[in-house]
C-alpha positions in Angstrom: 164.6 66.7 96.3 166.7 68.5 99.0 165.5 69.3 102.5 164.4 72.8 101.6 162.4 71.7 98.6 160.7 69.0 100.8 159.9 71.7 103.4 158.3 73.9 100.7 156.2 71.0 99.5 155.1 69.9 103.0 154.0 73.4 103.9 152.0 73.7 100.7 150.3 70.3 101.2 149.4 71.2 104.8 147.6 74.2 103.5 145.8 72.1 100.9 147.0 74.4 98.1 147.8 73.3 94.6 151.2 74.4 93.3 149.4 76.9 91.0 147.4 78.4 93.8 150.5 78.7 96.0 152.5 80.3 93.2 149.7 82.8 92.4 149.6 83.9 96.1 153.4 84.4 95.9 153.3 86.3 92.6 155.8 83.8 91.0 155.3 81.2 88.2 154.2 77.8 89.2 157.0 76.3 87.1 159.5 78.2 89.3 157.8 77.0 92.5 157.9 73.5 91.1 161.7 73.9 90.7 162.1 75.1 94.2 160.1 72.1 95.6 162.2 69.7 93.6 165.3 71.5 94.8 167.2 71.1 91.5 167.4 73.6 88.7 167.1 71.6 85.5 169.0 74.2 83.5 172.1 73.7 85.6 171.6 70.5 87.5 172.5 72.3 90.7 170.5 73.1 93.8 167.8 75.7 93.1 169.1 77.9 96.0 166.4 80.6 96.3 167.6 84.0 97.4 166.6 85.7 100.7 164.1 87.9 98.9 162.4 84.9 97.4 162.3 83.2 100.8 160.7 86.3 102.3 157.9 86.1 99.6 157.4 82.4 100.4 157.4 83.1 104.2 154.7 85.8 103.8 152.5 83.6 101.5 152.8 80.6 103.8 152.8 82.5 107.1 155.9 80.5 108.0 158.8 81.9 110.0 161.3 83.6 107.6 164.3 82.8 109.7 163.4 79.1 109.7 163.5 79.2 105.9 166.7 81.1 106.0 168.2 78.4 108.2 166.9 75.6 106.0 168.4 77.4 103.0 171.8 77.7 104.7 171.9 81.5 105.1 171.8 81.2 108.9 173.2 78.7 111.3 172.7 77.7 114.9 175.7 79.6 116.3 174.0 80.5 119.6 176.5 79.7 122.5 175.5 76.5 124.3 177.6 76.9 127.4 175.4 79.7 128.9 171.8 79.6 130.0 169.4 81.7 128.1 167.2 84.0 130.2 164.2 85.5 128.4 164.0 88.3 131.0 167.6 89.3 130.1 166.8 89.1 126.4 163.8 91.4 126.8 165.8 93.9 128.8 168.4 94.0 126.0 165.9 94.3 123.3 164.3 97.3 125.0 167.8 98.9 125.4 168.6 98.5 121.8 165.2 99.5 120.6 165.3 102.8 122.6 162.6 105.2 121.6 161.7 103.4 118.3 158.3 101.8 118.0 158.2 98.0 117.4 157.3 98.7 113.7 160.2 101.1 113.3 162.6 98.7 115.0 161.5 95.9 112.7 161.9 98.1 109.6 165.3 99.3 110.8 166.6 95.8 111.3 165.5 94.9 107.7 167.1 98.1 106.3 170.5 97.5 108.0 170.8 93.7 107.7 168.6 92.6 104.8 166.8 90.2 107.1 163.3 90.5 108.6 162.1 90.1 112.1 158.4 90.9 112.0 156.7 93.3 114.5 154.5 90.4 115.5 157.6 88.4 116.4 159.2 91.2 118.3 156.0 91.8 120.2 155.9 88.1 121.2 159.4 88.3 122.5 158.7 91.4 124.5 155.5 89.8 125.9 157.6 86.8 126.9 155.4 84.5 124.8 158.3 82.9 122.8 162.1 82.6 122.9 164.2 83.7 119.9 165.5 81.2 117.5 169.4 81.0 117.1 168.9 82.7 113.7 167.2 85.7 115.5 170.2 86.0 117.8 172.5 86.1 114.7 170.4 88.8 113.0 170.2 90.9 116.1 173.9 90.6 116.8 174.7 91.7 113.3 172.2 94.6 113.6 173.5 95.9 116.9 177.2 95.2 116.2 177.8 92.9 119.2 178.8 89.3 119.8 176.0 86.7 120.5 177.2 86.7 124.2 175.7 90.2 124.6 172.2 88.7 124.8 173.0 86.5 127.8 173.7 89.2 130.4 172.0 92.4 131.5 173.4 95.5 129.7 173.3 99.2 130.1 173.9 102.0 127.6 177.5 102.1 128.8 178.1 98.3 128.4 176.3 98.4 125.0 178.8 101.0 123.7 181.7 98.9 125.2 180.5 95.8 123.5 180.1 97.6 120.1 183.6 98.9 120.4 185.0 95.5 121.2 183.1 94.0 118.2 184.5 96.7 115.9 188.0 96.0 117.1 187.6 92.3 116.4 186.3 93.0 112.9 189.3 95.3 112.3 191.8 92.7 113.5 190.1 90.1 111.3 190.2 92.5 108.3 193.8 93.4 108.9 194.8 89.7 109.1 193.0 89.0 105.9 194.6 92.0 104.2 198.1 91.0 105.3 197.6 87.5 103.9 196.3 88.8 100.5 199.2 91.4 100.4 201.7 88.7 101.0 200.3 86.6 98.2 200.2 89.6 95.9 203.8 90.7 96.5 205.0 87.1 95.8 203.5 86.7 92.4 205.4 87.1 89.2 206.5 90.8 88.8 205.2 91.0 85.2 201.8 89.8 86.3 201.8 92.1 89.3 202.5 95.1 87.0 199.8 94.1 84.6 197.3 93.9 87.5 198.3 97.4 88.7 197.9 98.9 85.2 194.6 100.8 84.8 193.8 99.4 81.4 193.8 95.9 82.9 191.0 96.6 85.4 188.0 95.8 83.1 189.6 92.4 82.4 190.1 91.8 86.1 186.4 92.6 86.8 185.3 90.0 84.2 187.7 87.5 85.8 186.3 88.2 89.3 182.7 87.9 88.1 183.5 84.6 86.4 185.2 83.3 89.6 182.1 84.4 91.6 179.9 82.4 89.2 182.3 79.5 89.5 183.2 79.5 85.8 186.5 77.5 85.6 189.6 79.0 83.9 189.5 76.2 81.3 185.9 77.2 80.3 186.9 80.8 80.1 189.8 80.0 77.9 187.6 77.9 75.6 185.0 80.8 75.3 187.7 83.4 74.7 189.4 81.3 72.1 186.1 80.7 70.3 185.2 84.4 70.3 188.7 85.3 69.1 188.5 82.7 66.4 185.1 84.0 65.3 186.3 87.6 65.3 189.4 86.9 63.1 187.4 85.0 60.4 
């Protein structure tokens, strides 16, 4: 059982719910919830790794902070700077600046639409009331949403400094993208010319898409070769 699975189990036990009752409230099968609690998918032998949408369903059913589940699942990390003192008053001022004329509900929905992550209206209202401080995961989500570095939330900002910070953030992203592109281009120009020409040929693109998908799903080249050889052998019989 991994840490995330143990967390799911402990939350459920604390609510005195059976696994069937919890699954019913979530709208998922009890067998799937059991897999999530065990942390291992028996079909693959690997971690069950629930997706963010699944974590959102669980968060709502258990009334447990979504971002804490995201952190436990490894989607978010504690990257909040530690060398600067956090000031809730500063944070509230910056939230109001970013939110502008949006209502709290509209702000929450816009964050979800633009990042895929949820910060509930209830949470936002608690921040604005000064009742709670944001988790590091919240800072990451908001930084991504606004298009600024995490340092933005540690100092008072104005509309002018907000625009400046967003511009700096975009410039850093462009530099990073350019560096990555240059590295990939260097690798591409140094591969065998015959392979390079094959890659550039339009008829090769469907095969490249299959190879990229296989790589994404961590299917090894040897496994791919065995499957292709088997299918070719079957076809030529």
